[in-house]
C-alpha positions, 0 to 999 in steps of 0.5 A: 518486160515493157509491153504495149497493149492495143485493143479498142475493147476496154473489157478485153484489154483490161483482162489481158493487162491484168494478167500481164501485170500479174506476171510482173510485166509493165503494160501500157494500154492504148485504145487505137493503133494511132495512139499506140504508134505515137507511144511506140516512137517515144519509148522502147517496147520489146512487145506490141500486143494488138487487136487486128480489127479496130476502127481506123488503123488496123492491127495489121497496118500497125504491124506494117508501119512498125516493120518499116521503121529503121529500129523495128528490130527492137519490137516483136508484134503479136496480133490477136483476133476473133476471126481465126481464118487462114487468110487473116493469119497469113496476112498478119505474118506477111505484115511482119507480125511475130505471131498471132493469138485467137480471141478469147485469149488463152492465158497459157498461150499468152504466157508462152508467147510472151516468154518466147518474145522475151527470149527472142528480144534478149538474143536480138539485143545481145547480138546487136550490142556485140555487133556494134561493139565487137572490135572494142570488146574483142580488143578489151578481152584480148588485152585483159587475157594477155594481162592476166596471162602475164600476171599469172606467169610472173606470179608463178615464176617469181613469187609463187614457187619461190614462196613455197620455198625450196629451202628444205627437203620437205618443201622440195618433196611437196613441189616435186610431187605437185609437178608430177601431178601436173602431168596427169589431168585425170587425177583429183588432188587433195591439198591439206595444210594449215591456213597460210601454208601456201595451198593455193600456191601448190594448186597453181604449181599442179596446174601450170607445172614447171614449164610456164609456156605450155598451154594449161587451160584456165585455172578457176578458183572457187572458195566453198566457204564464201558461197551461200548454200542456196546458190552453190549449185548454180555457181558450180554447174550454171543454169539454163534460161528460165530455170527459176524466177529472176534468172537470165533468159539466156542462162549462165555458165558455172565454174565447171564450164569456165574451167573446161580444158583446165583446172577447177580449184575448190578451196575450203572443200570441207565447207561444201554443203552435204547435198553438193558433195554427192553431186560433186562425187557424181561429176568425178565418177561420170565426168558429166553434169547437168546445168540447173534446169537443163536436160543436156549432159555436159562433158566435164573436161576439167581437173579437180584440185581441192584444199582444206585446212581442217581434219577431214577425217574428224569431219567424216566421223561427225557426219558432215563430210562424205567418206566416199568423196574423201577417198575419191579426192585423196587419189592425189594427196599433198600435205604441207607441213606448218612453218613451225615444223620447218623452222630452218626455212623461216630466215630464208623466207624472211630474207626473200620477203625482206628483199621483195618489200625493200625493193618495192618500198625503196628501203635499204634493207638487204639482210637479217642479223643473226640475233634477229634471225634467232628471234624469228625462228623462236616464233611459232607463226600460227599464220604460217608463211602468210603471217611471216610475210605480213610481219616482214612487210610491216617491218619494212614499212615502219623502218629503214635500215641496212640490216634487220635487227632485233629492235625492229621485231619488238612488236612483231615478236610480242604479237607472235606466239612463242613455241611451247618449248621456248615457253617451257624453257622460260620456266614460268612455274619451274624454279631455276638455280643460277650460280655465278662465279666469284673471281678472287680479283674482284668483280665490278657491278657491270661485269656482275650484271653481264653475268646475270644477263648471260645466265638468264639467257642460257637458262632460257636457251637463247630466247631473248623475248623470254629473257627480257620478260624474266628480267623485266626489261624491254626487248630493245633494252636487252638487245642493246645490253647484249651488243655492249657485252659483245663489244666488251668481250671483243675488246678483251680478246684483242688485249 
C-alpha cells in the first residue's frame, strides 16, 4: 500500500518508514504538512500517517484540508502525537482522522491500524467502482448469464443427451439412471468410465434432468488433476481476507460457494490429494465447511458428483484413495461401458456426428455406406465417443461427398486400434489354408483374383483393413476392387 508519512522529527520518521517498508509498503516521506499536501494532490495515497505537532500547518489542519477535498474518500488519515490527552484525540477525530496513535509508536499497533486501513480502503474503492459502473456491470452480468443459460440448454437438449446416445439398451439405462438421480440432490454420485465415454455429459443430465426449464442452480466443474496440491484447499473452500501472504483483503469464495444451490462436479476425483479427501468426506457427512482462515461454519447446500477413468478399488489397495470416501461417493453409482463393448452404437453415433459437422462446414455428407460402417465398427476406439467424433470431424474437413465411403476412412482406420478379435482373425502367426474352386469350363485370371480376394476377406471375417494388409495393397485399392467385384456379380445376375 502507498503511504504518505509526515513528521518533522527525522529520527522518528526514519524508524516508522523502515518498519513500514519491512512490511512491503511503499512509503513517501515528508518533513512538513505543506510538502505532504502538495504530494497528496499529485498521487494516490490510501493512508496518510502524520504527526500532530509540527511547525507551520499541524497534522490536525492537514487532516481537515484533506477531508474537505472532493476525492478525500480515497485517503484515511491517521495522526500520532506525544500528547495523549482526551482533548487532542477528540480534535483529531473531529478533523476527519480515521484514528490516532501515541508516540513512541508501538510496532504491533501500527501494523494493526495499517491493516485496518488497507481493508477499509479496499472496500471503499470496490464500492466506488460498483456504484459508478453498476448499470454497465449489471447489464454485462445479465447478458453473460442469459448467454450461458441458452448455451447450456442448447448443449443439453441438442448435443449432450444425443451424444450419450439412446442407441442401445445399456446407454438407455445410463440416461434413465442419471435422470432418476436428478430427483434427489442429497445423493452423491460416482460416474466411472474410460476417457471419452461421456462422463461430463452424464453429470449434466444428473444436474439438469429431463426438464431443462426447471431451475437447477449452478453447475460448477472442477478438474482435480488440473489444480496444484498447494492450491487445492483454497480453490475448493475459498479463504478469508488476510489468511495468507498475497491473499485478497476481501477474501475469495471457493467452488463450494459458487455451487451453492446447485451441483459441484469433481472430475478425475482419483487425483485429489489424500489430505483433501478427508476434508471432502467431512463436508459430505456434516454438510458444513470452513473457508481457509475462517471461523464461521458455512452450510454446504450442494450436490456432489464425481467422475473417474481409473479403477478406484486398485487405488484404495495402493493406499492413494480413502476407502471410506469411496463408499460415501458410491451411494449413486453409474458405470459407462466403453464404445468397443457397444459396437452397434458406432454407426448411429458416426451418422449423427457426420450430419452435425456437414451442416456446420457446409459439406454434402448425408449418410454412411455399408462398407464404411463395417470399417468403423471394426475399430476399438480407445478414445471412445470423443475419438469417434474427432475422426468424423476430420473426415468432413478433408472430403466433400454425398456418402461416407471406405476410402475416406483410410487414414482414420490406420490410426485406430483394431479389435483383438479382428487381429486374431488376421492370423499373424496362424497359417490359413485357402482352397479355391477350379471350374471345368476354365477360369480367367480376373475371376481367379476375385476368388483370392474374397477368400482372404472371408478368412479375416470381413475385416477390410486386415485383408488389405495381408494382400499388400492399400485400403483404397481394395475398396475399388471390391466395388468392381460387386458390379460384375450384379451384371451376371441380370443375365
